[in-house]
C-alpha positions as CSV (number, residue, x, y, z in Angstrom):
1,A,76.7,84.8,89.7
2,R,72.9,84.4,90.0
3,Q,72.2,86.4,86.9
4,W,74.5,84.4,84.7
5,D,74.0,81.0,86.5
6,I,77.7,80.8,87.5
7,D,78.5,77.9,89.8
8,L,80.9,79.6,92.2
9,A,81.9,76.4,93.9
10,A,83.2,75.2,90.6
11,S,84.9,78.5,89.7
12,Y,88.3,79.9,90.4
13,M,89.6,83.3,91.4
14,V,93.1,84.0,90.3
15,G,94.9,87.0,91.7
16,D,98.2,88.6,92.8
17,R,97.0,90.4,95.9
18,A,95.6,89.3,99.3
19,S,92.4,91.2,98.5
20,D,91.9,89.1,95.3
21,I,92.1,85.9,97.4
22,A,89.8,87.3,100.1
23,C,87.3,88.1,97.4
24,G,87.4,84.6,95.9
25,R,87.1,83.0,99.3
26,A,84.1,85.2,100.2
27,A,82.4,84.3,96.9
28,G,83.0,80.6,97.5
29,T,85.5,79.9,94.7
30,R,88.7,78.1,94.7
31,T,91.6,80.5,94.8
32,V,95.0,80.7,93.1
33,F,97.5,83.2,94.3
34,I,100.1,84.4,91.8
35,D,103.1,85.3,94.0
36,L,104.9,88.2,92.3
37,G,106.9,88.9,95.4
38,Y,105.2,92.1,96.4
39,T,107.1,93.0,99.6
40,S,104.9,95.9,100.7
41,E,101.9,93.6,101.3
42,A,101.2,90.7,103.5
43,S,100.8,87.4,101.6
44,P,97.3,86.0,101.6
45,E,96.2,83.1,103.7
46,G,93.9,80.2,102.9
47,H,94.4,80.0,99.1
48,D,94.2,76.7,97.3
49,A,97.4,77.1,95.4
50,S,100.3,79.5,95.1
51,V,102.1,79.8,91.8
52,S,104.6,82.2,90.2
53,S,102.9,83.0,86.9
54,L,99.5,83.2,85.1
55,K,100.6,80.2,83.0
56,A,101.3,78.2,86.2
57,A,97.9,79.2,87.5
58,V,96.3,77.9,84.3
59,D,98.3,74.7,84.5
60,W,97.2,74.2,88.1
61,I,93.6,74.8,87.3
62,C,93.6,72.4,84.4
63,A,95.3,69.7,86.5
64,D,92.8,70.3,89.4
65,H,90.0,70.0,86.9
66,D,91.6,66.8,85.4
67,G,92.2,68.7,82.2
68,A,88.4,69.3,81.6
69,V,88.1,73.0,80.9
70,A,84.5,74.2,80.4
């Protein structure tokens, strides 16, 4: 993030595993969990949104960002 001047507080981590969400939270990003119904894993906690598809994640991010995509 430092090398590429990425503002992590203004960034999003999208993932379908608890480890993805944990990574995003540790980095200080907002997190979107794509719930694909994996039954062998515990669902993540503390995510900003839970959606059912990548398209729904994109829609949520755009709405959260008031449609202003950088």
